[in-house]
N, C-alpha and C positions, 0 to 999 in steps of 0.2 A: 452433489449438493447444488441446490438452486438458491440463489440469493433473491430475496423478496423484492418485488417491484418498488415498494416504499423505500427500501434500503438503497436501491439503485438510484432512485430520484434524489435521495439525500446525498449520495456520493457525487452526483452530477452538480447539485447545488453547491456543495463544498468546493468542487473544482472551479466553478465559475467565481465563487466568492474570493478564492485565493489567487486567482489570475492577477498578475502575470507570474506568480510563484507557483510551484508545484504544491498541491495539497497531499495529505497522507492521512491514513487512518486504519482502523481495525474493525472488523465485524465479528461479533461473538453471538452465541446462542445455539439454536437448533434449527431444523428444517421448518418447524412451526413458528418459533418466536426468535427474532433476530434483533440485535442491538447494534446501532452504528456509533462508533467512537471516533469523532473527528479529533485528530491529533494535530498539535501544532508542529509545523515544519521548523526544526531548529537549525537547519543548514546555514542560514545567514549568520547565526551566532557562532557556529563552528568555524565558518570561513573567516569571520572577523578575528576570532581568537588565534587561529593558526592557518593562514592562507596557503602555506606550503603543504601542510598535511591535508587540508580541505580546500583544494583550488576552485571548486565550483560553489556557486551560491544557490539560493532557493529557486532561481529561475530555471536551473538545469539539474537540480538534485534535491533529494529530500533526506531527512533524518528524523526519526521519532525519538524523543527523549526516552532512554532505556528505563528509567525509574517509573515514568508514567505508563509505559508499555507493561512493565512488570506488574503494576497495580491493576491494569485492565485484565491481564492474564489471571492474577490471583482472585480478583472479584468474580470473574467468569467461573473459575473453578469452584468457588464457594457456592455459586448458584447452580452448579451442575451443567454449566454451559461450556461449549467448546470455542476455540478460536477457529472461525469459519473462513475468514479471508483477511487479506491485507490489501490496501488500495493506495494508489497515488496517481497523479496526473502528469502528463507530458504536455509541455507548453509549445504551441505553434508548430507541432509536428505530429506524426502518426503515433498511435499507441503500439508499443512493442516492449519486449522485456530485454533491456539492455544488459551489457556486461556488468555495468555498475549495479543494476537491479539484482542481478544474480549474486554478485559479491555481497550485497547488503542482506540478502535473504538466506545465505548459506553459512553455516558454521562448520568448520572442519569438513567441507565438501558436501554437506547436505543441510536442508533447512531444519530449523528448530521445530517447526510445525509442518511436517511433511504432507499432511492431509489438507492444509489450508489452500484456498484459491488465492491467486494473485491477480488483481484487477488493475488494469492500466487504462486511464481515460485520456483521450486526445481532446485538448482544448485549443482552439484556434480563434484568436480575436474575440475571446470571451464566449465562444459558442462551442458546444459539445459536438464533436464530429463522430464520436463513437467510443466504444470500450472493447477491450480484448481481455480474455481470461486465460491465465496460464496456471498449470498445475505441475507439481513435482512428479517426475516419472522415475521410479526407483530403477527400472530396467536400464534406462539410458543415462541415469544419474544426471538428469537435466530437466529444465522446465519446458513443457510443451504447450502449445496453443490448444485450448479446448473449444468445443463447439457450444 
């Protein structure tokens, strides 16, 4: 699956807009038609409610409201669209798929959407340094960097 150039531009714009916090979102659709869903990062709210359980704030972590995500999934399904990708940004560091990212995207050891791409954008001083794409590999039961 190739994410359309307009979607990539939208992800970059979202990452810069949310800096110095991490952005997050979902891409749905098909190869021909894709929709960018900019999601709010609720990590600050989770941290404020329970800092012991959620020690990181939105500068170093992200969380998508599950009810909003479920609505995006349901709406996509009604249109015959797929969940193509999840994305988030890393602030003032490289784009990589962290242990926290792996934990957030796996349920009982595997992702809910095993065919979805996982895009991580590096934003340093409000400038995009690049993006890396990761995909679930069933053979290794892990996320691997794709080209």
